[in-house]
N, C-alpha and C positions, 0 to 999 in steps of 0.2 A: 550528568545526563539524567533525563527524566524517563525516557522510554522511546517507543516507536509508534507512529500512527500509520495505520494501514487502511487503504481504500481500494476495494475491488469493485469494478464496475464495467458495464458494457456501454460503449459510446458509439452509437450507430445513427443512421439516417432517421430512425424512428424515435430517437430520444436517448436519454441517459438513464440506465437502470442500475442503481447502486445495490450491490450484493452485501457489502460489508464496509462500514465506516467506523472504526474503533481504534482506541489507543491501548497499547500493551506495554508492560514493564520490560519484557525481554522478547527477543526473537523466538526463543523456545516456546513461550506462551502463545505467540502468534502462530507458529507452525502447528502446535497442538490444536488451536482453534480451527484452522482451515484444513487440518488433516493432511499435511504434506510434510516431507522430510525437512528437517532443520536446514540442511545445506541448500535446498531450493530457495527457502526464504532468505538465507544469508546472501546467496548469489544475487537475488533481485534487489536487496537493500543496498548492495555495494556496486551494482552495475549501472553505468551511465547510459549505455545504449541498450535497447531491447534485443533479445535473441531473435533469431529468424522466426520461430514459431509464435512469438508474441506480436508479430505484425499482422497476423491474419484477423479478419473481421469477426470470426466466430469465437475467438479467444478473448476472455475478459482481460481488461487492463488492470494491472496491479501496481499500485504506488505505495512504497514504504518510505516514510520520512522519519529520520532520527530527530527526536525532540530534545532540544537543549534549551538552556536558559535564554540563549540568543534568539531562537526562532519560535518560542512558545507563543508570543503575542501575535505573530503572523498567523499561526494556526488558529488561534482564537478568532481573529478577524475574518479568516476564510470561512469559519464555521457559522458566523453570524450573517454572512452575506449570502 
């Protein structure tokens, strides 16, 4: 495993505002960067469906993707598009 990619953004009718788009070696580094508890980051990274509060429009969307040798090329392609 290589690490985790995190993207935090608002996606609304006015456009897409990206707050963070960065790769981290560990979830702990990510939690320190965005100043939230580690358990919060771990829950988001393992959750398939969003919690109720994550569905509200004023809440930023948080996507955490585990980077492995299998999906690293897809992330590179997404970054160039």
